[in-house]
N, CA, C and O atoms as a CHARMM CRD file, in Angstrom:
* protein
*
  328
    1    1 MET  N      0.84800  -1.17500   0.00000 PROA 1      0.00000
    2    1 MET  CA     0.00000   0.00000   0.00000 PROA 1      0.00000
    3    1 MET  C      0.89200   1.23600   0.00000 PROA 1      0.00000
    4    1 MET  O      1.90600   1.26800   0.69700 PROA 1      0.00000
    5    2 GLY  N      0.52900   2.23200  -0.76000 PROA 2      0.00000
    6    2 GLY  CA     1.33600   3.43900  -0.89700 PROA 2      0.00000
    7    2 GLY  C      1.12300   4.42400   0.24000 PROA 2      0.00000
    8    2 GLY  O      0.37100   4.17500   1.18200 PROA 2      0.00000
    9    3 TYR  N      1.80500   5.53700   0.12000 PROA 3      0.00000
   10    3 TYR  CA     1.70800   6.60300   1.11500 PROA 3      0.00000
   11    3 TYR  C      0.38300   7.34000   0.95900 PROA 3      0.00000
   12    3 TYR  O     -0.00600   7.69500  -0.15300 PROA 3      0.00000
   13    4 ARG  N     -0.31300   7.57100   2.07800 PROA 4      0.00000
   14    4 ARG  CA    -1.58300   8.29500   2.07400 PROA 4      0.00000
   15    4 ARG  C     -1.41000   9.57400   2.88700 PROA 4      0.00000
   16    4 ARG  O     -1.38700   9.52200   4.11600 PROA 4      0.00000
   17    5 PRO  N     -1.28700  10.73400   2.21300 PROA 5      0.00000
   18    5 PRO  CA    -1.09600  11.99700   2.94000 PROA 5      0.00000
   19    5 PRO  C     -2.24200  12.25500   3.92200 PROA 5      0.00000
   20    5 PRO  O     -3.38800  11.89200   3.65500 PROA 5      0.00000
   21    6 PHE  N     -1.93600  12.86800   5.03100 PROA 6      0.00000
   22    6 PHE  CA    -2.85900  13.22600   6.11000 PROA 6      0.00000
   23    6 PHE  C     -3.37700  12.01300   6.88100 PROA 6      0.00000
   24    6 PHE  O     -3.99200  12.18000   7.93400 PROA 6      0.00000
   25    7 ILE  N     -3.14500  10.81100   6.39000 PROA 7      0.00000
   26    7 ILE  CA    -3.54600   9.60300   7.11500 PROA 7      0.00000
   27    7 ILE  C     -2.30600   8.93800   7.69700 PROA 7      0.00000
   28    7 ILE  O     -2.29900   8.54000   8.86200 PROA 7      0.00000
   29    8 ASP  N     -1.25500   8.81600   6.88400 PROA 8      0.00000
   30    8 ASP  CA     0.01600   8.24400   7.32200 PROA 8      0.00000
   31    8 ASP  C      1.04400   9.36700   7.41400 PROA 8      0.00000
   32    8 ASP  O      1.61000   9.75700   6.39300 PROA 8      0.00000
   33    9 PRO  N      1.30000   9.89400   8.59800 PROA 9      0.00000
   34    9 PRO  CA     2.25900  10.99100   8.70600 PROA 9      0.00000
   35    9 PRO  C      3.67800  10.53200   8.37800 PROA 9      0.00000
   36    9 PRO  O      4.03600   9.37100   8.57600 PROA 9      0.00000
   37   10 ILE  N      4.46800  11.46600   7.87700 PROA 10     0.00000
   38   10 ILE  CA     5.86400  11.18000   7.57600 PROA 10     0.00000
   39   10 ILE  C      6.62600  11.10700   8.89700 PROA 10     0.00000
   40   10 ILE  O      6.43000  11.95100   9.77100 PROA 10     0.00000
   41   11 SER  N      7.47100  10.13200   9.04500 PROA 11     0.00000
   42   11 SER  CA     8.25800   9.98100  10.26900 PROA 11     0.00000
   43   11 SER  C      9.51100  10.84800  10.18300 PROA 11     0.00000
   44   11 SER  O     10.49800  10.47300   9.54900 PROA 11     0.00000
   45   12 LEU  N      9.46000  12.00300  10.82500 PROA 12     0.00000
   46   12 LEU  CA    10.59800  12.92600  10.84600 PROA 12     0.00000
   47   12 LEU  C     11.08000  13.17200  12.27000 PROA 12     0.00000
   48   12 LEU  O     11.58800  14.25000  12.57900 PROA 12     0.00000
   49   13 HSD  N     10.92500  12.19100  13.12200 PROA 13     0.00000
   50   13 HSD  CA    11.27900  12.37600  14.52200 PROA 13     0.00000
   51   13 HSD  C     12.76100  12.65500  14.72600 PROA 13     0.00000
   52   13 HSD  O     13.13000  13.36500  15.66100 PROA 13     0.00000
   53   14 GLU  N     13.60400  12.11600  13.87900 PROA 14     0.00000
   54   14 GLU  CA    15.04200  12.32800  14.02400 PROA 14     0.00000
   55   14 GLU  C     15.49300  13.66500  13.42800 PROA 14     0.00000
   56   14 GLU  O     16.55800  14.17200  13.77800 PROA 14     0.00000
   57   15 HSD  N     14.69200  14.22900  12.53700 PROA 15     0.00000
   58   15 HSD  CA    15.10900  15.43000  11.81100 PROA 15     0.00000
   59   15 HSD  C     14.12900  16.58700  11.98200 PROA 15     0.00000
   60   15 HSD  O     14.03300  17.43900  11.09800 PROA 15     0.00000
   61   16 TRP  N     13.40800  16.63800  13.08300 PROA 16     0.00000
   62   16 TRP  CA    12.38500  17.66200  13.27900 PROA 16     0.00000
   63   16 TRP  C     12.97200  19.06400  13.31700 PROA 16     0.00000
   64   16 TRP  O     12.31600  20.01500  12.89200 PROA 16     0.00000
   65   17 PHE  N     14.20100  19.21200  13.82000 PROA 17     0.00000
   66   17 PHE  CA    14.78600  20.54200  13.98700 PROA 17     0.00000
   67   17 PHE  C     15.06100  21.23100  12.65700 PROA 17     0.00000
   68   17 PHE  O     15.16600  22.45700  12.61800 PROA 17     0.00000
   69   18 TRP  N     15.18000  20.47600  11.56400 PROA 18     0.00000
   70   18 TRP  CA    15.37300  21.08900  10.24000 PROA 18     0.00000
   71   18 TRP  C     14.10200  21.78600   9.76200 PROA 18     0.00000
   72   18 TRP  O     14.16600  22.63100   8.86900 PROA 18     0.00000
   73   19 LEU  N     12.97800  21.45800  10.32300 PROA 19     0.00000
   74   19 LEU  CA    11.72600  22.10300   9.94600 PROA 19     0.00000
   75   19 LEU  C     11.60100  23.49900  10.54400 PROA 19     0.00000
   76   19 LEU  O     10.74000  24.27500  10.12800 PROA 19     0.00000
   77   20 LEU  N     12.45400  23.82600  11.51800 PROA 20     0.00000
   78   20 LEU  CA    12.42900  25.15900  12.11200 PROA 20     0.00000
   79   20 LEU  C     12.79900  26.23400  11.09300 PROA 20     0.00000
   80   20 LEU  O     12.20200  27.31100  11.09000 PROA 20     0.00000
   81   21 LEU  N     13.76900  25.95800  10.23500 PROA 21     0.00000
   82   21 LEU  CA    14.21000  26.97100   9.27000 PROA 21     0.00000
   83   21 LEU  C     13.12200  27.36200   8.27000 PROA 21     0.00000
   84   21 LEU  O     12.85900  28.55600   8.12600 PROA 21     0.00000
   85   22 PRO  N     12.47500  26.42300   7.57100 PROA 22     0.00000
   86   22 PRO  CA    11.42000  26.85900   6.65400 PROA 22     0.00000
   87   22 PRO  C     10.20700  27.45700   7.36400 PROA 22     0.00000
   88   22 PRO  O      9.55000  28.34800   6.82600 PROA 22     0.00000
   89   23 MET  N      9.90800  26.96600   8.57800 PROA 23     0.00000
   90   23 MET  CA     8.79400  27.53800   9.31500 PROA 23     0.00000
   91   23 MET  C      9.08100  28.98600   9.70600 PROA 23     0.00000
   92   23 MET  O      8.22400  29.85500   9.54600 PROA 23     0.00000
   93   24 ALA  N     10.28400  29.24800  10.21600 PROA 24     0.00000
   94   24 ALA  CA    10.66300  30.60600  10.60100 PROA 24     0.00000
   95   24 ALA  C     10.69200  31.52600   9.38200 PROA 24     0.00000
   96   24 ALA  O     10.25600  32.67500   9.45800 PROA 24     0.00000
   97   25 LEU  N     11.19900  31.02600   8.27200 PROA 25     0.00000
   98   25 LEU  CA    11.23800  31.83000   7.04800 PROA 25     0.00000
   99   25 LEU  C      9.82400  32.13900   6.56200 PROA 25     0.00000
  100   25 LEU  O      9.54500  33.27300   6.17200 PROA 25     0.00000
  101   26 GLY  N      8.94700  31.17200   6.57800 PROA 26     0.00000
  102   26 GLY  CA     7.56700  31.39600   6.14500 PROA 26     0.00000
  103   26 GLY  C      6.83200  32.39600   7.01800 PROA 26     0.00000
  104   26 GLY  O      6.12800  33.27000   6.51400 PROA 26     0.00000
  105   27 VAL  N      6.99600  32.26700   8.32700 PROA 27     0.00000
  106   27 VAL  CA     6.35900  33.21500   9.24400 PROA 27     0.00000
  107   27 VAL  C      6.90800  34.61500   9.00600 PROA 27     0.00000
  108   27 VAL  O      6.15000  35.58500   9.00500 PROA 27     0.00000
  109   28 SER  N      8.20300  34.72900   8.80800 PROA 28     0.00000
  110   28 SER  CA     8.82500  36.03400   8.58500 PROA 28     0.00000
  111   28 SER  C      8.34900  36.66500   7.28900 PROA 28     0.00000
  112   28 SER  O      8.06000  37.86100   7.25600 PROA 28     0.00000
  113   29 ILE  N      8.26200  35.88600   6.22700 PROA 29     0.00000
  114   29 ILE  CA     7.81300  36.40800   4.93600 PROA 29     0.00000
  115   29 ILE  C      6.39800  36.96700   5.04100 PROA 29     0.00000
  116   29 ILE  O      6.12900  38.07700   4.58100 PROA 29     0.00000
  117   30 VAL  N      5.50200  36.20400   5.64300 PROA 30     0.00000
  118   30 VAL  CA     4.10900  36.64300   5.75300 PROA 30     0.00000
  119   30 VAL  C      3.98400  37.84200   6.68000 PROA 30     0.00000
  120   30 VAL  O      3.30100  38.81200   6.35100 PROA 30     0.00000
  121   31 TYR  N      4.63400  37.78600   7.82800 PROA 31     0.00000
  122   31 TYR  CA     4.51900  38.87100   8.80300 PROA 31     0.00000
  123   31 TYR  C      5.07700  40.17400   8.24300 PROA 31     0.00000
  124   31 TYR  O      4.44300  41.22100   8.37000 PROA 31     0.00000
  125   32 LYS  N      6.24800  40.12200   7.62800 PROA 32     0.00000
  126   32 LYS  CA     6.84900  41.35000   7.09600 PROA 32     0.00000
  127   32 LYS  C      6.09000  41.86900   5.88000 PROA 32     0.00000
  128   32 LYS  O      6.05700  43.07900   5.65700 PROA 32     0.00000
  129   33 ALA  N      5.48400  40.99400   5.09400 PROA 33     0.00000
  130   33 ALA  CA     4.68500  41.44600   3.95400 PROA 33     0.00000
  131   33 ALA  C      3.46100  42.23200   4.42400 PROA 33     0.00000
  132   33 ALA  O      3.00700  43.15700   3.75000 PROA 33     0.00000
  133   34 ILE  N      2.93900  41.85500   5.58100 PROA 34     0.00000
  134   34 ILE  CA     1.76700  42.55700   6.11300 PROA 34     0.00000
  135   34 ILE  C      2.17200  43.82700   6.84900 PROA 34     0.00000
  136   34 ILE  O      1.49200  44.84600   6.72700 PROA 34     0.00000
  137   35 ARG  N      3.25400  43.79200   7.60400 PROA 35     0.00000
  138   35 ARG  CA     3.59100  44.89200   8.50400 PROA 35     0.00000
  139   35 ARG  C      4.39700  46.03100   7.88900 PROA 35     0.00000
  140   35 ARG  O      4.28300  47.16600   8.35100 PROA 35     0.00000
  141   36 LEU  N      5.20200  45.77300   6.86800 PROA 36     0.00000
  142   36 LEU  CA     6.03600  46.83000   6.30800 PROA 36     0.00000
  143   36 LEU  C      5.21800  47.75700   5.42700 PROA 36     0.00000
  144   36 LEU  O      4.33100  47.31700   4.69500 PROA 36     0.00000
  145   37 ARG  N      5.53100  49.06100   5.50600 PROA 37     0.00000
  146   37 ARG  CA     4.82200  50.04400   4.69500 PROA 37     0.00000
  147   37 ARG  C      5.33000  50.04700   3.25300 PROA 37     0.00000
  148   37 ARG  O      4.54500  50.20500   2.31800 PROA 37     0.00000
  149   38 ASP  N      6.63100  49.87500   3.07300 PROA 38     0.00000
  150   38 ASP  CA     7.19800  49.79700   1.72700 PROA 38     0.00000
  151   38 ASP  C      8.11300  48.57500   1.65300 PROA 38     0.00000
  152   38 ASP  O      8.59500  48.08200   2.67200 PROA 38     0.00000
  153   39 MET  N      8.33700  48.10600   0.45200 PROA 39     0.00000
  154   39 MET  CA     9.09800  46.86700   0.25500 PROA 39     0.00000
  155   39 MET  C     10.56500  47.13900  -0.05500 PROA 39     0.00000
  156   39 MET  O     11.25100  46.28600  -0.61800 PROA 39     0.00000
  157   40 GLU  N     11.04100  48.30900   0.30700 PROA 40     0.00000
  158   40 GLU  CA    12.41000  48.69600  -0.01400 PROA 40     0.00000
  159   40 GLU  C     13.43700  47.76900   0.64600 PROA 40     0.00000
  160   40 GLU  O     14.39400  47.34300  -0.00200 PROA 40     0.00000
  161   41 ARG  N     13.24500  47.46600   1.89700 PROA 41     0.00000
  162   41 ARG  CA    14.18500  46.60000   2.63100 PROA 41     0.00000
  163   41 ARG  C     13.48800  45.33000   3.11400 PROA 41     0.00000
  164   41 ARG  O     13.75400  44.84500   4.21300 PROA 41     0.00000
  165   42 TYR  N     12.61600  44.81100   2.30100 PROA 42     0.00000
  166   42 TYR  CA    11.78400  43.67100   2.67800 PROA 42     0.00000
  167   42 TYR  C     12.61400  42.43200   2.98700 PROA 42     0.00000
  168   42 TYR  O     12.47400  41.85500   4.06600 PROA 42     0.00000
  169   43 TRP  N     13.47200  42.01400   2.06800 PROA 43     0.00000
  170   43 TRP  CA    14.21500  40.76500   2.25900 PROA 43     0.00000
  171   43 TRP  C     15.20800  40.86500   3.40000 PROA 43     0.00000
  172   43 TRP  O     15.46600  39.87500   4.08400 PROA 43     0.00000
  173   44 ARG  N     15.77000  42.04700   3.61400 PROA 44     0.00000
  174   44 ARG  CA    16.66800  42.23500   4.76100 PROA 44     0.00000
  175   44 ARG  C     15.89100  42.05300   6.06300 PROA 44     0.00000
  176   44 ARG  O     16.36300  41.38300   6.98200 PROA 44     0.00000
  177   45 ALA  N     14.70700  42.64500   6.14000 PROA 45     0.00000
  178   45 ALA  CA    13.87000  42.51900   7.33600 PROA 45     0.00000
  179   45 ALA  C     13.42000  41.07300   7.54700 PROA 45     0.00000
  180   45 ALA  O     13.34200  40.60200   8.68100 PROA 45     0.00000
  181   46 VAL  N     13.12500  40.37100   6.44800 PROA 46     0.00000
  182   46 VAL  CA    12.71900  38.96300   6.54600 PROA 46     0.00000
  183   46 VAL  C     13.86900  38.12000   7.09200 PROA 46     0.00000
  184   46 VAL  O     13.65800  37.28800   7.97400 PROA 46     0.00000
  185   47 MET  N     15.06800  38.32400   6.58300 PROA 47     0.00000
  186   47 MET  CA    16.21900  37.54400   7.05700 PROA 47     0.00000
  187   47 MET  C     16.54500  37.84300   8.51800 PROA 47     0.00000
  188   47 MET  O     16.87500  36.93200   9.27800 PROA 47     0.00000
  189   48 ILE  N     16.45600  39.10100   8.91200 PROA 48     0.00000
  190   48 ILE  CA    16.72000  39.46500  10.30800 PROA 48     0.00000
  191   48 ILE  C     15.70600  38.79200  11.22600 PROA 48     0.00000
  192   48 ILE  O     16.07000  38.24700  12.26800 PROA 48     0.00000
  193   49 MET  N     14.43400  38.83200  10.83900 PROA 49     0.00000
  194   49 MET  CA    13.41100  38.20100  11.67700 PROA 49     0.00000
  195   49 MET  C     13.56600  36.69000  11.71500 PROA 49     0.00000
  196   49 MET  O     13.33200  36.07400  12.75500 PROA 49     0.00000
  197   50 THR  N     13.95600  36.08100  10.60200 PROA 50     0.00000
  198   50 THR  CA    14.17700  34.63600  10.57700 PROA 50     0.00000
  199   50 THR  C     15.29500  34.25200  11.53700 PROA 50     0.00000
  200   50 THR  O     15.16700  33.28600  12.29000 PROA 50     0.00000
  201   51 VAL  N     16.38100  34.99900  11.51300 PROA 51     0.00000
  202   51 VAL  CA    17.49500  34.73000  12.42600 PROA 51     0.00000
  203   51 VAL  C     17.05200  34.94100  13.86900 PROA 51     0.00000
  204   51 VAL  O     17.42700  34.16600  14.74900 PROA 51     0.00000
  205   52 GLN  N     16.26400  35.97500  14.12200 PROA 52     0.00000
  206   52 GLN  CA    15.77900  36.21900  15.47900 PROA 52     0.00000
  207   52 GLN  C     14.92100  35.05600  15.97500 PROA 52     0.00000
  208   52 GLN  O     15.04400  34.65200  17.13200 PROA 52     0.00000
  209   53 ILE  N     14.06600  34.52000  15.12900 PROA 53     0.00000
  210   53 ILE  CA    13.21900  33.39100  15.52400 PROA 53     0.00000
  211   53 ILE  C     14.06400  32.16500  15.83400 PROA 53     0.00000
  212   53 ILE  O     13.86000  31.51200  16.85700 PROA 53     0.00000
  213   54 VAL  N     15.01800  31.84800  14.95200 PROA 54     0.00000
  214   54 VAL  CA    15.84900  30.65600  15.14300 PROA 54     0.00000
  215   54 VAL  C     16.70600  30.79100  16.40000 PROA 54     0.00000
  216   54 VAL  O     16.78400  29.85800  17.19900 PROA 54     0.00000
  217   55 VAL  N     17.34500  31.93900  16.57900 PROA 55     0.00000
  218   55 VAL  CA    18.17800  32.15300  17.77000 PROA 55     0.00000
  219   55 VAL  C     17.30900  32.12300  19.03100 PROA 55     0.00000
  220   55 VAL  O     17.71000  31.56700  20.05300 PROA 55     0.00000
  221   56 GLY  N     16.13400  32.71600  18.95400 PROA 56     0.00000
  222   56 GLY  CA    15.22000  32.68300  20.10300 PROA 56     0.00000
  223   56 GLY  C     14.81400  31.28000  20.48200 PROA 56     0.00000
  224   56 GLY  O     14.73800  30.95100  21.66600 PROA 56     0.00000
  225   57 MET  N     14.55200  30.44200  19.48700 PROA 57     0.00000
  226   57 MET  CA    14.18500  29.04600  19.77400 PROA 57     0.00000
  227   57 MET  C     15.35700  28.28000  20.38100 PROA 57     0.00000
  228   57 MET  O     15.16200  27.44800  21.26700 PROA 57     0.00000
  229   58 ILE  N     16.56600  28.55500  19.91200 PROA 58     0.00000
  230   58 ILE  CA    17.75100  27.90100  20.48500 PROA 58     0.00000
  231   58 ILE  C     17.93700  28.32900  21.93100 PROA 58     0.00000
  232   58 ILE  O     18.20900  27.49700  22.79600 PROA 58     0.00000
  233   59 VAL  N     17.79300  29.62400  22.20100 PROA 59     0.00000
  234   59 VAL  CA    17.93900  30.13300  23.57200 PROA 59     0.00000
  235   59 VAL  C     16.85300  29.55400  24.47700 PROA 59     0.00000
  236   59 VAL  O     17.13500  29.17400  25.61300 PROA 59     0.00000
  237   60 LEU  N     15.61500  29.48300  23.98300 PROA 60     0.00000
  238   60 LEU  CA    14.54400  28.88800  24.78200 PROA 60     0.00000
  239   60 LEU  C     14.79700  27.41000  25.05200 PROA 60     0.00000
  240   60 LEU  O     14.49500  26.92000  26.14100 PROA 60     0.00000
  241   61 GLY  N     15.34400  26.69700  24.07800 PROA 61     0.00000
  242   61 GLY  CA    15.67900  25.28600  24.28300 PROA 61     0.00000
  243   61 GLY  C     16.75100  25.10600  25.34000 PROA 61     0.00000
  244   61 GLY  O     16.64400  24.22600  26.19400 PROA 61     0.00000
  245   62 ILE  N     17.78100  25.93400  25.28700 PROA 62     0.00000
  246   62 ILE  CA    18.85600  25.87000  26.28700 PROA 62     0.00000
  247   62 ILE  C     18.31300  26.23500  27.66600 PROA 62     0.00000
  248   62 ILE  O     18.64100  25.58700  28.66100 PROA 62     0.00000
  249   63 ALA  N     17.48300  27.27400  27.72000 PROA 63     0.00000
  250   63 ALA  CA    16.92400  27.69600  29.00600 PROA 63     0.00000
  251   63 ALA  C     16.03600  26.61300  29.61600 PROA 63     0.00000
  252   63 ALA  O     16.09800  26.36500  30.82000 PROA 63     0.00000
  253   64 SER  N     15.21700  25.97100  28.79700 PROA 64     0.00000
  254   64 SER  CA    14.36700  24.91700  29.35000 PROA 64     0.00000
  255   64 SER  C     15.18400  23.70300  29.77700 PROA 64     0.00000
  256   64 SER  O     14.85000  23.05000  30.76600 PROA 64     0.00000
  257   65 TYR  N     16.25100  23.39400  29.04300 PROA 65     0.00000
  258   65 TYR  CA    17.13600  22.29900  29.45700 PROA 65     0.00000
  259   65 TYR  C     17.77100  22.62100  30.80800 PROA 65     0.00000
  260   65 TYR  O     17.79800  21.77900  31.70500 PROA 65     0.00000
  261   66 LEU  N     18.28400  23.85100  30.94500 PROA 66     0.00000
  262   66 LEU  CA    18.90400  24.23100  32.21400 PROA 66     0.00000
  263   66 LEU  C     17.89900  24.20300  33.35200 PROA 66     0.00000
  264   66 LEU  O     18.22800  23.79300  34.46500 PROA 66     0.00000
  265   67 LEU  N     16.69400  24.63000  33.08100 PROA 67     0.00000
  266   67 LEU  CA    15.66000  24.61600  34.11500 PROA 67     0.00000
  267   67 LEU  C     15.36800  23.19300  34.57200 PROA 67     0.00000
  268   67 LEU  O     15.30600  22.92700  35.77300 PROA 67     0.00000
  269   68 VAL  N     15.19000  22.29000  33.63600 PROA 68     0.00000
  270   68 VAL  CA    14.81300  20.92200  33.99400 PROA 68     0.00000
  271   68 VAL  C     16.00700  20.13200  34.51400 PROA 68     0.00000
  272   68 VAL  O     15.91300  19.47700  35.55200 PROA 68     0.00000
  273   69 ALA  N     17.12500  20.18800  33.80500 PROA 69     0.00000
  274   69 ALA  CA    18.25700  19.32600  34.14400 PROA 69     0.00000
  275   69 ALA  C     19.05800  19.83700  35.33500 PROA 69     0.00000
  276   69 ALA  O     19.63400  19.03900  36.07500 PROA 69     0.00000
  277   70 VAL  N     19.10300  21.12000  35.53000 PROA 70     0.00000
  278   70 VAL  CA    19.95100  21.66200  36.59300 PROA 70     0.00000
  279   70 VAL  C     19.11300  22.12300  37.78300 PROA 70     0.00000
  280   70 VAL  O     19.29700  21.63600  38.89900 PROA 70     0.00000
  281   71 TYR  N     18.19600  23.05500  37.54900 PROA 71     0.00000
  282   71 TYR  CA    17.47900  23.66400  38.65400 PROA 71     0.00000
  283   71 TYR  C     16.53000  22.68600  39.34800 PROA 71     0.00000
  284   71 TYR  O     16.47100  22.64200  40.57700 PROA 71     0.00000
  285   72 VAL  N     15.79800  21.91300  38.57100 PROA 72     0.00000
  286   72 VAL  CA    14.86800  20.95200  39.17400 PROA 72     0.00000
  287   72 VAL  C     15.63100  19.86800  39.92200 PROA 72     0.00000
  288   72 VAL  O     15.17400  19.39400  40.96200 PROA 72     0.00000
  289   73 GLN  N     16.78100  19.47700  39.40500 PROA 73     0.00000
  290   73 GLN  CA    17.59900  18.48900  40.10900 PROA 73     0.00000
  291   73 GLN  C     18.10000  19.05700  41.43700 PROA 73     0.00000
  292   73 GLN  O     18.11100  18.35100  42.44500 PROA 73     0.00000
  293   74 LEU  N     18.50900  20.31500  41.44500 PROA 74     0.00000
  294   74 LEU  CA    18.92300  20.94200  42.70000 PROA 74     0.00000
  295   74 LEU  C     17.77100  21.01100  43.69700 PROA 74     0.00000
  296   74 LEU  O     17.96000  20.76500  44.88800 PROA 74     0.00000
  297   75 LEU  N     16.58700  21.34400  43.21300 PROA 75     0.00000
  298   75 LEU  CA    15.42300  21.38200  44.11200 PROA 75     0.00000
  299   75 LEU  C     15.11200  19.98300  44.66100 PROA 75     0.00000
  300   75 LEU  O     14.78400  19.84100  45.83900 PROA 75     0.00000
  301   76 ALA  N     15.21100  18.96700  43.82600 PROA 76     0.00000
  302   76 ALA  CA    14.93400  17.60800  44.28600 PROA 76     0.00000
  303   76 ALA  C     15.95000  17.16400  45.32200 PROA 76     0.00000
  304   76 ALA  O     15.58600  16.52500  46.30900 PROA 76     0.00000
  305   77 GLU  N     17.21500  17.49200  45.11700 PROA 77     0.00000
  306   77 GLU  CA    18.25900  17.13100  46.09200 PROA 77     0.00000
  307   77 GLU  C     18.03700  17.87000  47.40400 PROA 77     0.00000
  308   77 GLU  O     18.21600  17.29900  48.48000 PROA 77     0.00000
  309   78 ARG  N     17.64600  19.13900  47.31700 PROA 78     0.00000
  310   78 ARG  CA    17.41900  19.92100  48.52000 PROA 78     0.00000
  311   78 ARG  C     16.19700  19.39100  49.28100 PROA 78     0.00000
  312   78 ARG  O     16.20000  19.34800  50.51100 PROA 78     0.00000
  313   79 ALA  N     15.15200  18.98900  48.54500 PROA 79     0.00000
  314   79 ALA  CA    13.95900  18.44900  49.20000 PROA 79     0.00000
  315   79 ALA  C     14.24000  17.08900  49.82400 PROA 79     0.00000
  316   79 ALA  O     13.68500  16.77400  50.87800 PROA 79     0.00000
  317   80 ALA  N     15.08600  16.27800  49.20100 PROA 80     0.00000
  318   80 ALA  CA    15.42000  14.97100  49.72700 PROA 80     0.00000
  319   80 ALA  C     16.28800  15.10400  50.97000 PROA 80     0.00000
  320   80 ALA  O     16.22700  14.25500  51.85800 PROA 80     0.00000
  321   81 GLY  N     17.08600  16.14500  51.04500 PROA 81     0.00000
  322   81 GLY  CA    17.97000  16.35100  52.19100 PROA 81     0.00000
  323   81 GLY  C     17.27000  16.91300  53.39500 PROA 81     0.00000
  324   81 GLY  O     17.80000  16.85000  54.50400 PROA 81     0.00000
  325   82 SER  N     16.06600  17.47500  53.20000 PROA 82     0.00000
  326   82 SER  CA    15.35300  18.08700  54.32900 PROA 82     0.00000
  327   82 SER  C     14.67100  17.08300  55.19900 PROA 82     0.00000
  328   82 SER  O     14.03400  17.45200  56.18500 PROA 82     0.00000
């Protein structure tokens, strides 16, 4: 039986992070097309926003890792010691 779109999802569990780049670019293109008054510096603004989204997601990922792996572990050790 062949592939059935929307019924059989593509297995991209190992490569999900590569989908961040086209998603960020698409959001930036649409948002800047709506918000900018003139298209003089459109592509520059799109690229800047795309980089901001990607860097923001990386920072949020690091922050959540630190929160769970470091801070919660410290709280658990402190609660166990009390």
